[in-house]
VOKE-738832 format. One line per 5 residues: for each residue x, y, z of N, C-alpha, C. Coordinates in steps of 0.2 Angstrom, whole numbers, plus 5000, padded with zeros to 4 digits. Layout:
BEGIN
X:Y:Z:X:Y:Z:X:Y:Z | ...
This chain:
BEGIN
5171:4809:5024:5168:4809:5030:5163:4815:5032 | 5158:4815:5033:5154:4821:5035:5158:4822:5040 | 5158:4829:5043:5161:4834:5049:5159:4840:5049 | 5159:4842:5054:5155:4850:5056:5163:4856:5057 | 5162:4860:5052:5168:4866:5053:5168:4866:5060
5173:4867:5063:5176:4871:5068:5179:4877:5072 | 5185:4879:5068:5189:4884:5067:5195:4883:5062 | 5199:4888:5060:5203:4890:5057:5211:4890:5058 | 5214:4889:5059:5221:4889:5062:5226:4889:5057 | 5230:4892:5056:5235:4895:5052:5232:4892:5045
5229:4897:5043:5225:4893:5034:5225:4887:5033 | 5221:4883:5040:5221:4877:5040:5213:4875:5043 | 5208:4876:5039:5201:4871:5042:5203:4863:5046 | 5198:4865:5052:5199:4861:5058:5188:4859:5057 | 5190:4853:5057:5184:4850:5059:5183:4843:5061
5177:4844:5066:5174:4836:5070:5170:4834:5068 | 5175:4826:5067:5167:4820:5066:5163:4817:5070 | 5156:4817:5069:5152:4814:5073:5156:4808:5078 | 5159:4804:5074:5159:4801:5080:5166:4802:5085 | 5167:4807:5084:5175:4811:5090:5168:4812:5097
5161:4811:5097:5156:4811:5103:5159:4805:5106 | 5159:4798:5103:5158:4792:5106:5164:4793:5111 | 5172:4793:5107:5178:4791:5113:5178:4800:5117 | 5175:4804:5114:5174:4810:5120:5171:4807:5126 | 5164:4806:5126:5160:4803:5130:5165:4797:5134
5167:4791:5132:5171:4785:5135:5177:4790:5140 | 5180:4794:5136:5184:4797:5141:5183:4801:5147 | 5176:4806:5146:5174:4809:5154:5172:4802:5158 | 5167:4799:5155:5166:4792:5160:5170:4789:5162 | 5175:4786:5158:5180:4783:5161:5185:4786:5169
5186:4791:5163:5189:4795:5171:5185:4798:5177 | 5179:4800:5178:5175:4802:5181:5170:4799:5185 | 5172:4793:5181:5168:4787:5187:5173:4782:5188 | 5179:4782:5185:5183:4775:5188:5191:4777:5191 | 5196:4781:5185:5203:4782:5189:5205:4789:5195
5198:4796:5190:5199:4800:5196:5197:4799:5203 | 5190:4796:5203:5188:4792:5210:5194:4788:5214 | 5198:4785:5209:5204:4777:5213:5206:4782:5217 | 5210:4790:5212:5218:4791:5215:5215:4796:5221 | 5206:4801:5220:5204:4804:5225:5198:4805:5229
5199:4797:5235:5192:4797:5233:5188:4799:5238 | 5193:4806:5241:5188:4811:5245:5184:4817:5240 | 5186:4815:5234:5185:4823:5230:5176:4820:5229 | 5174:4826:5228:5164:4825:5224:5165:4823:5219 | 5160:4819:5219:5160:4819:5211:5158:4825:5205
5155:4831:5207:5158:4836:5202:5165:4836:5202 | 5168:4838:5206:5174:4839:5206:5178:4834:5199 | 5176:4828:5203:5178:4819:5196:5177:4824:5190 | 5168:4823:5187:5165:4825:5181:5168:4830:5178 | 5170:4837:5181:5174:4841:5178:5180:4844:5178
5181:4840:5182:5191:4836:5180:5190:4832:5173 | 5187:4825:5172:5189:4824:5166:5183:4825:5160 | 5181:4830:5161:5177:4835:5157:5184:4838:5153 | 5186:4843:5158:5192:4846:5153:5197:4839:5152 | 5199:4838:5154:5203:4832:5153:5203:4829:5144
5197:4828:5145:5195:4825:5137:5196:4832:5131 | 5194:4837:5133:5196:4843:5130:5202:4843:5129 | 5205:4844:5134:5214:4846:5132:5215:4840:5129 | 5216:4834:5128:5216:4827:5125:5218:4828:5117 | 5210:4831:5116:5209:4833:5109:5212:4839:5105
5213:4844:5112:5218:4848:5107:5224:4848:5108 | 5228:4842:5109:5231:4840:5111:5235:4835:5105 | 5229:4831:5102:5228:4828:5097:5228:4834:5089 | 5226:4835:5091:5225:4844:5084:5232:4848:5085 | 5236:4847:5090:5243:4849:5091:5246:4844:5085
5246:4838:5086:5249:4834:5084:5250:4833:5076 | 5243:4836:5075:5241:4833:5067:5242:4841:5064 | 5243:4846:5069:5244:4852:5065:5253:4852:5064 | 5257:4848:5070:5264:4848:5068:5265:4845:5062 | 5262:4839:5061:5263:4837:5055:5260:4842:5047
5256:4846:5048:5253:4848:5043:5258:4857:5043 | 5261:4856:5047:5266:4864:5048:5272:4861:5044 | 5275:4854:5045:5282:4851:5041:5281:4853:5033 | 5273:4848:5034:5274:4847:5027:5272:4852:5020 | 5268:4858:5023:5269:4864:5021:5275:4865:5018
5281:4867:5025:5287:4867:5026:5291:4864:5019 | 5289:4856:5018:5290:4853:5012:5287:4852:5006 | 5283:4861:5005:5278:4859:4998:5273:4855:4998 | 5270:4850:5002:5266:4847:5003:5258:4851:5009 | 5253:4854:5006:5248:4860:5010:5244:4854:5011
5242:4854:5018:5236:4851:5021:5231:4858:5022 | 5227:4856:5021:5220:4862:5021:5213:4860:5025 | 5216:4852:5028:5209:4853:5031:5212:4847:5036 | 5209:4847:5042:5211:4843:5048:5204:4841:5052 | 5205:4834:5051:5198:4831:5055:5199:4827:5061
5196:4830:5066:5195:4826:5073:5191:4821:5071 | 5193:4814:5074:5188:4809:5075:5188:4804:5080 | 5187:4798:5079:5185:4795:5084:5194:4793:5086 | 5198:4790:5082:5203:4787:5082:5208:4792:5083 | 5205:4798:5084:5212:4805:5086:5210:4809:5080
5217:4812:5075:5217:4816:5068:5217:4813:5063 | 5216:4817:5060:5219:4816:5051:5219:4821:5048 | 5226:4823:5045:5227:4829:5044:5227:4827:5032 | 5222:4832:5029:5221:4828:5025:5225:4832:5017 | 5231:4829:5014:5235:4833:5013:5234:4833:5004
5235:4837:4999:5233:4840:4993:5236:4832:4989 | 5242:4830:4990:5247:4825:4989:5252:4822:4992 | 5253:4816:4991:5258:4812:4997:5264:4817:4994 | 5268:4816:4998:5275:4818:5000:5280:4814:4993 | 5283:4817:4987:5286:4817:4983:5293:4815:4985
5295:4816:4991:5304:4815:4993:5303:4808:5000 | 5306:4807:5000:5306:4802:5006:5309:4806:5012 | 5313:4813:5012:5316:4816:5017:5310:4821:5019 | 5305:4821:5016:5302:4826:5015:5295:4821:5020 | 5292:4815:5020:5288:4813:5022:5292:4810:5028
5300:4808:5029:5303:4805:5036:5301:4810:5039 | 5301:4819:5038:5303:4823:5044:5292:4826:5045 | 5289:4825:5039:5283:4825:5042:5279:4821:5046 | 5281:4813:5047:5278:4808:5050:5281:4811:5058 | 5287:4810:5056:5290:4810:5066:5289:4815:5070
5288:4821:5067:5285:4827:5068:5279:4826:5075 | 5275:4823:5072:5268:4820:5075:5271:4818:5082 | 5274:4810:5084:5275:4810:5089:5278:4814:5093 | 5283:4817:5091:5289:4820:5094:5284:4829:5098 | 5281:4830:5092:5276:4834:5099:5270:4830:5104
5270:4823:5102:5265:4822:5109:5269:4822:5114 | 5273:4819:5112:5281:4818:5119:5284:4823:5121 | 5282:4827:5119:5286:4835:5119:5281:4838:5126 | 5275:4839:5124:5267:4840:5125:5268:4834:5132 | 5267:4829:5134:5270:4823:5137:5274:4826:5143
5281:4826:5140:5286:4829:5145:5282:4834:5150 | 5281:4843:5146:5279:4847:5151:5275:4846:5153 | 5267:4842:5153:5262:4838:5158:5262:4838:5162 | 5270:4832:5163:5271:4830:5168:5275:4831:5173 | 5280:4836:5170:5284:4842:5176:5281:4843:5182
5275:4849:5182:5271:4851:5187:5270:4845:5190 | 5267:4842:5190:5266:4835:5195:5272:4832:5196 | 5277:4830:5190:5284:4826:5198:5287:4833:5201 | 5288:4839:5199:5290:4844:5204:5287:4843:5210 | 5281:4841:5209:5276:4842:5216:5277:4836:5219
5278:4830:5216:5278:4824:5221:5289:4825:5224 | 5292:4829:5220:5297:4829:5222:5298:4834:5230 | 5295:4838:5229:5293:4844:5233:5289:4839:5241 | 5287:4834:5238:5281:4834:5244:5286:4829:5248 | 5283:4828:5254:5285:4821:5260:5283:4815:5261
5279:4815:5257:5274:4809:5256:5275:4804:5252 | 5280:4797:5257:5282:4794:5252:5276:4789:5250 | 5271:4790:5251:5265:4783:5248:5262:4785:5243 | 5264:4782:5236:5260:4784:5231:5253:4787:5230 | 5250:4781:5234:5242:4782:5236:5241:4789:5237
5243:4791:5245:5244:4796:5247:5247:4804:5244 | 5250:4803:5238:5253:4807:5236:5250:4810:5231 | 5246:4805:5225:5240:4805:5222:5234:4810:5224 | 5234:4807:5232:5225:4809:5234:5227:4818:5235 | 5235:4819:5235:5236:4826:5237:5235:4830:5232
5238:4828:5225:5236:4834:5222:5230:4833:5220 | 5233:4841:5217:5225:4846:5218:5220:4845:5210 | 5216:4847:5208:5214:4844:5201:5217:4850:5197 | 5220:4852:5196:5224:4854:5191:5232:4851:5188 | 5233:4850:5193:5240:4844:5192:5238:4837:5187
5232:4834:5193:5227:4828:5191:5228:4829:5184 | 5226:4834:5182:5222:4832:5176:5230:4833:5170 | 5236:4838:5172:5242:4838:5168:5245:4832:5169 | 5245:4827:5177:5247:4819:5175:5245:4815:5172 | 5238:4816:5172:5234:4811:5165:5235:4815:5159
5237:4820:5156:5237:4821:5152:5245:4821:5147 | 5249:4822:5153:5257:4820:5151:5256:4813:5149 | 5253:4808:5152:5255:4801:5153:5249:4799:5145 | 5245:4803:5143:5242:4799:5139:5245:4801:5131 | 5248:4807:5132:5251:4810:5127:5260:4805:5124
5262:4806:5129:5267:4799:5130:5264:4791:5127 | 5261:4790:5128:5257:4784:5126:5255:4784:5119 | 5252:4790:5117:5250:4789:5111:5257:4791:5104 | 5261:4796:5108:5268:4794:5105:5273:4788:5104 | 5271:4784:5107:5274:4777:5108:5270:4774:5104
5263:4774:5103:5260:4769:5103:5261:4773:5091 | 5259:4776:5093:5261:4782:5084:5268:4778:5080 | 5273:4778:5086:5281:4776:5082:5281:4767:5083 | 5273:4764:5083:5277:4757:5083:5278:4756:5074 | 5280:4752:5073:5283:4754:5063:5277:4749:5060
5270:4752:5059:5265:4749:5055:5263:4754:5052 | 5260:4754:5045:5259:4759:5042:5251:4758:5043 | 5245:4762:5044:5247:4769:5043:5250:4774:5046 | 5253:4771:5053:5252:4777:5058:5261:4779:5057 | 5261:4782:5060:5266:4788:5060:5274:4784:5059
5273:4779:5064:5279:4778:5065:5282:4772:5057 | 5274:4770:5055:5273:4766:5048:5276:4769:5042 | 5275:4776:5041:5277:4779:5039:5284:4782:5038 | 5285:4784:5044:5293:4783:5046:5298:4777:5043 | 5294:4771:5043:5298:4765:5039:5298:4766:5031
5295:4768:5029:5290:4769:5023:5297:4774:5020 | 5297:4780:5022:5302:4784:5023:5308:4782:5021 | 5312:4779:5025:5317:4774:5026:5317:4770:5020 | 5313:4765:5020:5314:4760:5015:5311:4761:5006 | 5310:4769:5007:5309:4772:5002:5317:4777:4999
5319:4779:5006:5324:4781:5004:5332:4775:5001 | 5331:4769:5003:5335:4764:5003:5334:4760:4997 | 5328:4759:4994:5327:4756:4986:5324:4759:4982 | 5323:4767:4983:5322:4770:4978:5314:4769:4975 | 5310:4763:4979:5306:4764:4975:5300:4765:4982
5295:4769:4978:5290:4769:4983:5283:4766:4983 | 5283:4761:4978:5279:4755:4979:5278:4752:4985 | 5287:4746:4982:5290:4741:4985:5288:4745:4992 | 5294:4748:4993:5294:4753:5002:5285:4754:5002 | 5280:4754:5002:5272:4756:5003:5272:4748:5004
5272:4744:5000:5271:4736:5000:5271:4733:5006 | 5278:4734:5007:5283:4731:5016:5278:4735:5021 | 5278:4741:5022:5277:4744:5027:5269:4744:5027 | 5264:4742:5021:5258:4741:5022:5257:4732:5024 | 5258:4729:5022:5262:4723:5025:5262:4721:5033
5268:4724:5036:5268:4724:5042:5262:4727:5049 | 5262:4735:5043:5255:4735:5048:5249:4732:5049 | 5249:4727:5042:5242:4723:5045:5243:4717:5049 | 5250:4715:5049:5251:4711:5053:5250:4715:5062 | 5253:4719:5061:5249:4724:5067:5245:4724:5070
5239:4725:5066:5232:4725:5062:5228:4719:5069 | 5231:4713:5064:5229:4707:5066:5231:4704:5074 | 5239:4708:5073:5239:4706:5080:5236:4708:5087 | 5233:4712:5085:5227:4717:5090:5220:4714:5090 | 5217:4712:5084:5212:4709:5082:5212:4703:5089
5218:4700:5087:5218:4692:5091:5220:4695:5097 | 5224:4697:5099:5226:4701:5109:5217:4703:5112 | 5215:4705:5104:5207:4708:5107:5201:4699:5110 | 5203:4697:5104:5197:4693:5104:5201:4688:5111 | 5208:4685:5111:5207:4683:5118:5207:4685:5126
5205:4694:5126:5203:4696:5129:5196:4695:5131 | 5193:4696:5126:5186:4695:5128:5184:4685:5130 | 5191:4684:5128:5188:4673:5131:5191:4674:5134 | 5193:4681:5140:5195:4680:5146:5201:4679:5149 | 5207:4678:5141:5214:4681:5145:5216:4685:5147
5220:4685:5152:5224:4691:5153:5230:4694:5151 | 5231:4699:5146:5238:4700:5144:5243:4703:5149 | 5247:4705:5147:5253:4707:5148:5254:4719:5146 | 5252:4723:5148:5252:4728:5147:5246:4729:5143 | 5240:4726:5140:5234:4727:5139:5229:4723:5144
5229:4720:5148:5224:4718:5155:5223:4715:5153 | 5214:4715:5154:5207:4708:5152:5201:4712:5154 | 5196:4710:5152:5192:4710:5150:5187:4711:5143 | 5181:4710:5142:5178:4710:5137:5176:4717:5134 | 5175:4722:5137:5175:4727:5134:5181:4729:5131
5188:4731:5138:5193:4731:5131:5195:4728:5127 | 5194:4722:5127:5195:4717:5121:5190:4718:5114 | 5185:4720:5115:5182:4723:5110:5185:4730:5105 | 5185:4734:5111:5189:4742:5110:5197:4741:5105 | 5201:4736:5108:5206:4732:5105:5207:4729:5100
5200:4725:5097:5200:4722:5091:5196:4727:5085 | 5194:4731:5087:5192:4736:5083:5196:4741:5081 | 5199:4742:5085:5207:4746:5082:5210:4742:5078 | 5212:4735:5079:5215:4733:5075:5212:4732:5067 | 5203:4728:5068:5204:4730:5062:5201:4738:5057
5201:4744:5062:5203:4749:5059:5209:4751:5054 | 5215:4747:5059:5220:4748:5056:5224:4746:5051 | 5217:4739:5051:5222:4734:5044:5217:4736:5039 | 5210:4739:5039:5209:4742:5032:5211:4749:5030 | 5213:4753:5036:5218:4758:5033:5225:4758:5032
5230:4751:5033:5234:4749:5029:5232:4747:5021 | 5227:4741:5020:5223:4739:5013:5226:4746:5007 | 5218:4750:5012:5218:4757:5008:5225:4762:5006 | 5228:4762:5009:5235:4766:5010:5235:4764:5003 | 5241:4758:5004:5242:4753:4998:5240:4754:4991
5232:4751:4991:5230:4751:4985:5228:4760:4980 | 5226:4766:4986:5228:4772:4985:5234:4774:4981 | 5239:4771:4982:5245:4771:4978:5246:4769:4973 | 5243:4765:4972:5244:4759:4964:5237:4763:4961 | 5233:4765:4964:5226:4769:4959:5231:4777:4957
5234:4778:4962:5239:4786:4961:5243:4786:4954 | 5246:4779:4954:5252:4777:4950:5247:4776:4943 | 5243:4773:4942:5238:4772:4936:5236:4779:4934 | 5232:4783:4940:5231:4789:4936:5235:4793:4935 | 5239:4795:4939:5242:4800:4937:5247:4801:4932
5246:4809:4928:5248:4810:4923:5243:4807:4916 | 5236:4805:4920:5231:4802:4913:5227:4810:4913 | 5228:4814:4909:5224:4819:4909:5215:4820:4909 | 5210:4823:4916:5205:4820:4916:5200:4821:4908 | 5205:4825:4903:5200:4826:4897:5199:4819:4895
5204:4814:4897:5202:4807:4890:5198:4805:4894 | 5195:4805:4900:5190:4801:4904:5183:4804:4905 | 5184:4811:4903:5176:4815:4904:5172:4812:4898 | 5165:4815:4901:5163:4814:4894:5159:4821:4890 | 5161:4819:4885:5161:4826:4880:5155:4827:4878
5151:4823:4877:5142:4823:4874:5137:4825:4879 | 5136:4833:4880:5131:4835:4887:5125:4837:4883 | 5122:4836:4888:5115:4842:4887:5114:4848:4891 | 5116:4852:4890:5113:4857:4894:5109:4860:4895 | 5106:4863:4900:5101:4867:4899:5105:4875:4903
5097:4881:4902:5098:4886:4904:5092:4890:4910 | 5097:4894:4914:5093:4895:4917:5085:4898:4919 | 5083:4900:4915:5078:4901:4914:5070:4896:4910 | 5074:4892:4911:5069:4882:4909:5063:4883:4915 | 5057:4879:4915:5054:4879:4918:5055:4872:4923
5054:4872:4928:5060:4863:4931:5057:4858:4928 | 5049:4858:4927:5046:4852:4923:5047:4852:4917 | 5048:4855:4914:5052:4855:4908:5058:4851:4905 | 5063:4854:4912:5068:4850:4911:5069:4843:4914 | 5062:4842:4917:5059:4836:4920:5059:4831:4917
5055:4832:4911:5051:4830:4906:5056:4827:4901 | 5057:4832:4899:5065:4834:4891:5069:4830:4893 | 5073:4830:4899:5080:4830:4900:5081:4824:4904 | 5079:4825:4913:5080:4820:4918:5076:4812:4917 | 5071:4812:4914:5068:4807:4909:5071:4802:4904
5073:4806:4902:5075:4805:4892:5081:4804:4893 | 5087:4807:4898:5091:4801:4898:5094:4800:4905 | 5101:4796:4903:5104:4795:4910:5111:4796:4914 | 5112:4806:4908:5114:4812:4912:5109:4811:4917 | 5115:4814:4926:5111:4816:4930:5113:4822:4935
5116:4825:4930:5120:4832:4932:5120:4838:4922 | 5117:4841:4924:5116:4847:4919:5118:4853:4921 | 5126:4853:4917:5130:4862:4914:5123:4868:4913 | 5122:4871:4918:5116:4876:4916:5119:4882:4913 | 5121:4883:4907:5122:4890:4903:5120:4895:4902
5124:4899:4903:5122:4908:4902:5123:4911:4897 | 5123:4912:4890:5127:4917:4886:5134:4913:4884 | 5132:4903:4886:5138:4903:4884:5143:4901:4891 | 5143:4903:4894:5146:4905:4899:5143:4898:4904 | 5147:4894:4910:5142:4891:4915:5138:4895:4921
5134:4893:4922:5132:4896:4927:5131:4896:4933 | 5131:4888:4932:5129:4883:4938:5126:4875:4937 | 5126:4871:4940:5124:4864:4939:5120:4862:4941 | 5114:4861:4938:5110:4855:4941:5107:4847:4939 | 5106:4846:4947:5105:4836:4947:5098:4835:4948
5098:4829:4948:5093:4826:4951:5091:4829:4958 | 5098:4827:4962:5095:4830:4970:5092:4836:4972 | 5093:4839:4966:5092:4848:4968:5084:4847:4963 | 5081:4845:4959:5074:4845:4958:5072:4840:4964 | 5073:4837:4967:5069:4833:4971:5066:4833:4977
5071:4840:4980:5068:4845:4984:5065:4849:4984 | 5063:4852:4976:5056:4853:4974:5050:4848:4974 | 5045:4851:4978:5037:4848:4980:5035:4847:4971 | 5034:4841:4968:5030:4841:4961:5025:4847:4959 | 5021:4849:4964:5015:4853:4962:5019:4859:4961
5026:4863:4962:5026:4868:4961:5032:4868:4958 | 5035:4863:4952:5038:4864:4947:5036:4867:4941 | 5033:4870:4939:5027:4872:4934:5029:4880:4937 | 5030:4882:4941:5033:4891:4944:5039:4891:4944 | 5043:4885:4945:5048:4887:4947:5055:4886:4941
5059:4890:4941:5064:4890:4934:5072:4886:4937 | 5075:4884:4934:5080:4879:4935:5086:4885:4937 | 5086:4893:4939:5089:4896:4942:5088:4897:4948 | 5081:4895:4950:5078:4897:4959:5082:4887:4961 | 5084:4881:4957:5085:4876:4961:5093:4874:4961
5095:4877:4955:5102:4875:4951:5106:4878:4957 | 5113:4874:4956:5119:4877:4963:5123:4882:4957 | 5121:4888:4959:5126:4893:4956:5134:4893:4958 | 5137:4896:4953:5143:4894:4950:5149:4896:4956 | 5147:4899:4961:5152:4900:4965:5151:4896:4972
5145:4890:4968:5145:4884:4973:5146:4878:4973 | 5152:4881:4965:5151:4870:4959:5158:4872:4961 | 5161:4864:4961:5166:4862:4961:5167:4860:4952 | 5175:4864:4952:5177:4862:4945:5180:4858:4944 | 5183:4854:4937:5191:4853:4937:5192:4854:4929
5201:4856:4928:5201:4859:4922:5204:4853:4917 | 5203:4853:4911:5204:4848:4906:5211:4845:4909 | 5216:4850:4909:5221:4848:4910:5223:4843:4919 | 5218:4846:4922:5219:4842:4931:5218:4834:4928 | 5226:4829:4933:5227:4823:4933:5221:4820:4936
5217:4813:4931:5211:4810:4935:5214:4809:4941 | 5218:4806:4945:5219:4806:4954:5217:4810:4956 | 5220:4818:4955:5217:4824:4959:5211:4824:4958 | 5208:4823:4952:5198:4824:4950:5194:4819:4954 | 5198:4811:4954:5195:4807:4958:5195:4808:4967
5201:4810:4967:5200:4813:4976:5198:4819:4977 | 5197:4824:4972:5191:4829:4971:5184:4825:4975 | 5183:4820:4969:5175:4818:4971:5173:4815:4978 | 5179:4810:4978:5178:4807:4986:5179:4813:4994 | 5181:4818:4992:5183:4823:4998:5176:4826:4998
5172:4828:4992:5167:4832:4991:5162:4829:4992 | 5160:4821:4990:5156:4817:4992:5150:4819:4986 | 5157:4820:4980:5149:4820:4974:5152:4816:4970 | 5149:4815:4964:5147:4809:4959:5151:4809:4951 | 5151:4818:4951:5152:4821:4947:5155:4830:4945
5157:4831:4942:5161:4841:4941:5161:4840:4934 | 5158:4846:4934:5159:4851:4927:5168:4850:4925 | 5169:4851:4918:5178:4852:4917:5178:4857:4911 | 5182:4861:4914:5184:4867:4910:5189:4867:4905 | 5188:4872:4900:5195:4874:4895:5191:4878:4893
5196:4883:4893:5198:4889:4893:5191:4893:4895 | 5188:4893:4900:5184:4895:4903:5175:4893:4901 | 5177:4886:4896:5170:4886:4897:5170:4879:4896 | 5163:4875:4897:5163:4868:4900:5164:4863:4893 | 5169:4860:4896:5172:4853:4892:5170:4848:4891
5168:4847:4896:5164:4840:4898:5162:4839:4905 | 5160:4832:4906:5159:4831:4913:5164:4825:4918 | 5164:4827:4922:5170:4820:4925:5165:4819:4928 | 5165:4810:4927:5159:4804:4933:5164:4800:4937 | 5163:4801:4945:5166:4796:4948:5165:4787:4945
5160:4785:4941:5161:4778:4939:5164:4780:4933 | 5166:4783:4928:5168:4782:4921:5174:4782:4926 | 5177:4786:4931:5186:4786:4930:5187:4778:4935 | 5182:4776:4939:5182:4770:4942:5182:4764:4936 | 5178:4764:4931:5179:4760:4925:5185:4759:4920
5185:4765:4921:5194:4765:4916:5200:4764:4922 | 5199:4764:4928:5203:4758:4932:5201:4752:4933 | 5195:4750:4931:5195:4741:4932:5196:4738:4924 | 5196:4743:4920:5200:4742:4911:5206:4741:4912 | 5211:4744:4916:5219:4746:4917:5221:4743:4923
5218:4740:4926:5223:4736:4930:5222:4738:4938 | 5216:4740:4940:5213:4742:4946:5215:4738:4951 | 5219:4742:4956:5222:4737:4961:5217:4731:4964 | 5217:4726:4967:5215:4722:4970:5217:4717:4975 | 5223:4716:4974:5226:4713:4978:5229:4717:4985
5231:4712:4992:5234:4716:4996:5242:4716:4995 | 5242:4721:4997:5250:4720:5000:5254:4712:5001 | 5259:4712:5000:5261:4707:5002:5267:4704:4998
C-alpha cells in the first residue's frame, strides 16, 4: 500500500494512504452541505464548512486513537506494531506477527472498540449536559441553539459510538471477528479452525452488506440503512472490501503455517552473479543484465556487500550516460538495502517483500551475502507444497 509518512507516536510510524482523501472529502462535503445546514439553518456557509472540516480531521484523529490502542495493547503482549496506516476505511495497524496466544488477541482486539466507545461518550457528554441545562423542549430548536463546538462534539461522539458498534460485529477481520476468533481459539485450541469459522462469518456478513447495497440501488428502503443509489453503492463496496479481507486473512494464516519454521536459506537462490562498485554501467548492462535472468545483483567491495543494483536502477539513467557512470552512482547503498538473514522464516521474508513492495532481498550469513530471496521462488514453493486456494468454510 502506497502511503505518505505523517508522524511518529510512541515509536510507531503513522502514515496516510491517498485513498484517505476520498473519505475525508465525503465527510466534509456531506456535513457541510447536508447535516449541519439541516441542524443549523441560520449558520453561514463558511461556518458549516469550517465545522465540517474540523469534524473530518477529528474523526481521523479518533480513528488513529483506536488503532493506537490496538498497537499499545499488542506491545504489552509482545506483539510489535511499527506502523499504522490511515486509509479510506479507517486505519490499519501493521503487526510484525499475529498473536501467538488467544488472550493476547482478545485484549488487543477488544481495546479498539472500547477506545472508540469512550471517545464517543466523552464527546457526547458536553452536548448532553447542554441539552439537560436548556429549557428548549423541541429537538430541532435545541440542535439549532448548539454552538459549532458542541455541534462538532455531538457528531463526533455519535460517529465514534457507531464505529465501536460496527467494529464489534462478530465478522472477521473486524475487531468483533477477532474477538470471536480469540474465543473460538481458546475453546478449541485450534487456530486454523477458529480462523476458518470467523472468516466464514465475516464473508456471510460481507455478502449481506453487498445484497443490502444492491437492494438500495434498485430502490429499496431498508431499516436503519435508508435508501438511495449512492448509499447502496457505498454499502456494497464496503461489503466487497470485507469479503476480500476475510478471504485474505484466512489464506494468510494458511500461508504462515506452510512457511513458518522454513528457513529462507532453503528457498533462496545461492548461485549468484555479483558485481563491483566501479564497474561501468554499460558494461553491467551488456555483460550481466542482458545475459542473465537475474534482475538484482549484489555489489561487493572487499568481499562484503556494499549495495544492490537492479534493472530499474539502470533504467533511470539515460543510455547515453551509461558509459560514463559507474554502478556506485546508480546502486542502492547498503544503508538503503533491505536484507534478510539465512535463518529467517520464509513467511517473515515474504511479508517483508510485500510490505516494502520489492521482489527480492539479499540473504546474509555471518556478514556476507549467501544468496538472494525472490518473491517468485517463495510463491513457487507455496504452489508445490499446498498453497492455499480454497475459501474458508
